[in-house]
C-alpha positions in Angstrom: 7.7 -23.0 -60.9 11.0 -24.7 -60.2 9.7 -26.6 -57.2 7.0 -27.8 -59.2 9.1 -29.1 -62.1 12.0 -30.5 -60.7 10.9 -31.6 -57.4 7.3 -32.7 -58.0 8.2 -33.6 -61.9 4.6 -31.8 -63.2 4.1 -31.6 -66.4 2.1 -28.2 -66.3 1.2 -25.5 -63.8 -2.0 -23.5 -63.9 -3.2 -20.5 -62.3 -6.4 -18.8 -61.8 -7.0 -15.0 -61.0 -9.4 -12.2 -62.1 -9.1 -9.6 -65.2 -9.7 -6.9 -62.2 -6.5 -8.4 -60.2 -3.7 -7.0 -62.2 -1.2 -7.2 -59.8 -1.7 -11.3 -60.1 -2.5 -11.9 -63.8 1.1 -9.7 -64.4 3.1 -11.8 -62.6 2.1 -14.7 -64.4 3.2 -13.2 -67.2 6.5 -11.8 -66.0 7.3 -15.8 -64.7 6.3 -16.8 -68.2 3.1 -18.2 -68.1 0.5 -17.3 -71.2 -3.3 -16.8 -70.7 -5.2 -19.6 -71.8 -8.6 -17.9 -72.6 -10.0 -21.2 -73.6 -10.1 -22.2 -70.4 -11.9 -19.2 -68.8 -14.9 -19.6 -66.9 -17.7 -18.5 -64.4 -17.2 -19.9 -60.7 -20.5 -19.5 -59.6 -19.2 -19.1 -55.4 -18.2 -15.5 -56.9 -20.0 -12.7 -57.9 -20.8 -11.7 -61.6 -18.1 -8.5 -60.3 -15.8 -11.1 -60.0 -16.3 -13.4 -63.1 -14.8 -14.9 -65.4 -12.0 -16.7 -63.7 -9.3 -16.1 -66.1 -6.2 -18.8 -66.2 -2.8 -18.8 -67.3 -0.8 -22.1 -67.7 3.2 -22.9 -68.4 4.4 -26.6 -68.9 8.0 -27.9 -68.6 9.2 -27.1 -71.8 8.0 -23.8 -72.2 9.5 -23.2 -68.6 13.2 -24.9 -69.2 12.9 -22.7 -72.2 13.2 -19.8 -70.5 15.2 -20.5 -67.6 18.3 -21.9 -70.0 
């Protein structure tokens, strides 16, 4: 996240996973990302067992607050 916000000047970062991948979304939560259920989507490239794709995000201000 630091690289995204300080080197690349990204306004936000998003990450995708599936609900069954608990280790992945636990990391997202641990680093301060928030679940964005309104952005979840079904990916036709994957089977029903791997849908929906769930979305987490964090913006620069949220990241700065937690690193201050």
